C-alpha positions, 0 to 999 in steps of 0.5 A: 208345802204339800203337792196338792196345795202347790198345784192349787197355788200354781193354777191360781197364779196362772189364772191371775196372769192370764186374766190380769195380763201380769208377769209371772212373778207378780201373779205368783205373789198375788196368788201366794197372798190369796192362799196364805190369807184365805180366811180374810179373802173369804170374808172379803168376797162374801161381803162383796158379793152378798146382798147385805153389807153385814155378814155373819161369822158363821157364814164365813166359817162354813166356806172354803177358798178351794173345793177339796 
């Protein structure tokens, strides 16, 4: 895994640990699941936060989990 991806993973796990008051291993496991399943996570977040219940596949394909 590249260093940039590892730093994103660590930052996300620290945020999860801080906001959810989890222990370190549980937060790291949650962050690992989010990063590995980024396409599913993006679709879920798009569906959750959009006004309509239907989402187009094109909208999800244009989004990324992290800014490059």
